[in-house]
C-alpha angles and dihedrals in degrees: 000000000000095000093045091050092052091046091055091046093053093047088052091063097064111139129008094290100021096117113137129142124200110256093252109025088137130342134192091210094092094037110046127062115256112288113257140169109289123207120323105336118238129186113244125190117244133179090270104034142297120332127194114230085229087068099046092106117175104005135194101200100188118043140123126227098184119009122199127343116336114214111236092237089054098049098099093045091047093051092048092050094049092047090053091052092048093049089051088052090052092051093057094049107268112146107176134029126191112209113211099190098113097187109052141134102263089195090067091045090055090055090050095047092052090063102048138056099212112109112251121203116188132203139222130205130063146301131210110337098237091054096050123102115251091250088067099035093052097050120116118230091263093048091049092051091049088052091053093047092049095053095041101045108021114021148287123265096342096316130107091240109119131201118243100201141028120237123200130169143196126191099190146031130267096038115250123230095266092049091049089051096052093043091050092047091050091052092050094048090047089058090054101042103026095230128147126253128218122193137198098233115166087132117061106324088186091067091048092049093050094048093048092047092047088056094051105269119153104248092210091059096055128094127184119212130213093011089149092059100117096189089072097052103077097243097311118155123246087252090057090049091047093055092053091048090050090053092052094045093048088053091054105267126130129228123220115208117194109147093107106145093013099106089150086067105027118016111229093242090055093049090051090047093056096046091045091049091059093044094048090052093056094260101113089124089064094059120099125177133197141151097239088212116182140158138186144176116266121179090339093308128111109239116193112204104316099327092138086068102022110026092191090069090070086079091064106096127144090278090056090081089066102030097047116002098052095049089048091051091050091048089052093057105268113135130234086250090057091050090048089054094048096048106026116016102036098049091048093048091046091057095038 
C-alpha cells in the first residue's frame, strides 16, 4: 500500500504543473478522533477573515506558499501551481496552513486565497539575513518593531490582512548582531501583542530559546523549526540533540519536526527517536509536525524543495504530510492519538 501510494504520488507530478492527487489517496477522517474545540479558543487573522483556534482542524504549522521573488512573467503560473497544491491538501483532509514566508507579495496571496477553502495564516518578521531585502536588513530595532506591529495589528502592504505569527531566523551560532536584534524585537512585540513566534533553528535552538526568553518572550508561545536537522549540529549525536530539545520543551518551548522524507539530512530512525523521546517524557503537547514544503524559481526553472539536488523531494508537497508522513509515523509505532495531537490539538493550543 505504501509503495503504491508513493508511486501514484510521483506519477502525479509529471510536468511543471502536473500536480494532482486522487480525491482519497489517504484521509485522516477515518483515523483521527472527531475535531473539537481545543483549549480556550482565540480568534486568529487569516487571509479571508478571523478564525477561531477551535476551528483550526488539521493544521500544517510551517509551510510556504510562495518562496522568494516571483518573476512578473511567472506570476500566473506560480499562482496556479500553489492553488493546485492547496486543493490537493484540502482533498486529503488538511484544514489550515500557516505560511512562514514573512516577506511576500500579499497581492499574490490574495489571488491564491480566493481560489481555495483551506484557511491560510500568514506571518511577519524576517528570514535569514542574507536573503532579506535591504528594506528589512537596514531597519533599526525601532523600525523593525514598527514593521511587526503594522503587519500584526493593522495590515500588510496597504491591505487589512493581518499576520498571525512572527517569524525570525538564524543561520549560525552564536547569533550575530542582526539576528540578536530581530529576535529581541520579536520578543518585545510578542509581549505587547500576545502573538506566537516561530524560528528557523537548524543551528542551536537552545541559544535562540535562551535569548528570546531573556528578552521577555513567552516560552509557551515559541516553536523552533528544523531542530532535527543534524547537518546543522556540528557532529552532535541524536542523544545530544535530544537532551537540548528536552530542555527547551520542559521550559515551555515547542519543537517543529519537518524532515519527513529527507533521509539524506535526518535518517528516519533518528527523526522517530527524537519525537518519541519527547512523547515518552510526557512532552507530546510540545511536538508539532509539518511538511515545510516550498518551491521557487531558479534560472527560469521551477524547483520544488531541493529537487535540483534530491529529485525525490519534489514529491513533498503539503499533502505529503498526510499521504506519506502520517502512515510512516503510524507504522513506526505512534498512535492515532499521537498524530491527532501533532496535527490538531497542539497547533490550536499553541495559537490559543
